[in-house]
C-alpha positions in Angstrom: -26.3 5.8 -33.9 -30.1 6.3 -33.9 -31.2 2.6 -33.5 -28.5 1.5 -31.0 -27.9 4.6 -28.9 -30.4 7.4 -29.2 -33.6 5.3 -29.4 -32.8 3.1 -26.4 -31.9 6.1 -24.3 -35.2 7.8 -25.2 -37.3 4.6 -24.6 -35.6 3.3 -21.4 -34.5 6.7 -20.1 -31.1 5.1 -19.2 -27.9 6.4 -20.7 -26.6 4.2 -23.5 -22.8 4.0 -24.0 -22.0 5.7 -27.3 -24.8 8.3 -27.1 -22.4 11.2 -26.8 -20.3 9.9 -29.7 -23.4 9.5 -31.8 -24.7 13.0 -31.2 -21.3 14.8 -31.2 -19.5 12.9 -34.0 -21.7 10.7 -36.2 -24.7 13.0 -36.7 -22.6 16.0 -37.7 -20.4 14.0 -40.0 -23.4 12.4 -41.7 -25.2 15.7 -42.1 -22.0 17.2 -43.6 -21.6 14.3 -46.0 -25.2 14.5 -47.2 -25.0 18.3 -47.5 -21.8 17.9 -49.6 -23.5 15.3 -51.8 -26.5 17.6 -52.2 -24.2 20.5 -53.1 -22.5 18.4 -55.7 -25.8 17.4 -57.2 -25.6 13.7 -56.6 -28.1 13.5 -53.7 -31.7 13.1 -54.8 -34.6 12.0 -52.6 -34.3 8.5 -54.1 -30.6 8.2 -53.4 -31.1 9.6 -49.8 -33.8 7.0 -49.1 -31.9 4.2 -50.6 -28.8 5.1 -48.6 -30.8 5.2 -45.4 -32.3 1.8 -46.0 -29.0 0.3 -47.0 -27.4 1.7 -43.9 -30.1 0.3 -41.7 -29.7 -3.1 -43.3 -26.0 -3.0 -42.7 -26.5 -2.2 -39.1 -29.2 -4.9 -38.7 -27.1 -7.6 -40.4 -24.9 -8.6 -37.3 -28.0 -8.8 -35.1 -29.9 -11.0 -37.5 -26.8 -13.2 -38.0 -26.5 -13.6 -34.2 -30.2 -14.5 -33.9 -29.9 -17.0 -36.7 -26.8 -18.6 -35.1 -28.4 -18.9 -31.7 -31.4 -20.8 -33.2 -29.3 -23.6 -34.5 
């Protein structure tokens, strides 16, 4: 949501499809999930950082694969 909808909208000042869904749906659900994990005692700073990095890698994987494919 952040890398593909919010950031492009801020940088280009042009509405990005999915921005409303990101703000209204994805952010609240993610905050709720992290809060629940924190309440259950399973969320530490290390786990939070690793989950953020893993999520970013998952989101970047299709773009990297498309770039690699186009260079063949």
